[in-house]
C-alpha angles and dihedrals in degrees: 000000000000125000090251092054090050091053090049091053092048090048091050091050091049092049090051091050092049091048090053091049091050090052090051091048092050091050090047091052092045092053089057091062119104111233133157122212135198092267091056092048092050092050088057096044100040097075090055091053091050091048091052091050090049089049090057093054099038133038107247120181114242095240092050090046091053093048091049090050091053092047093048092047094049095045094045093048095048092044091052093049094048093047094048094047092045092053093047092047092051092049091047091051091050091049092047090052089051091052092048092050091050090052092048092050089050092052095050 
């Protein structure tokens, strides 16, 4: 193998490594976005549906019903936010560790 062929192979390997790092960076940036899915929406709406069903079977005073609606809304909303952010944070940490390991393996 000539010196020029060796440089071409090294350049190809480096381009592949850079391409992999760019994919990881794009995924890392995407995981930082704030998006809500259908599952998150249903987890917020489901307690209200259950409360309405319970209201049909039992007599619930209107003031108590309103307080329960507010509590269900607040708890569902906060729970959805915490769960989504926790998942994204864990995935971002895993991806960051992957990037760090790739950098360490390159340097050694």
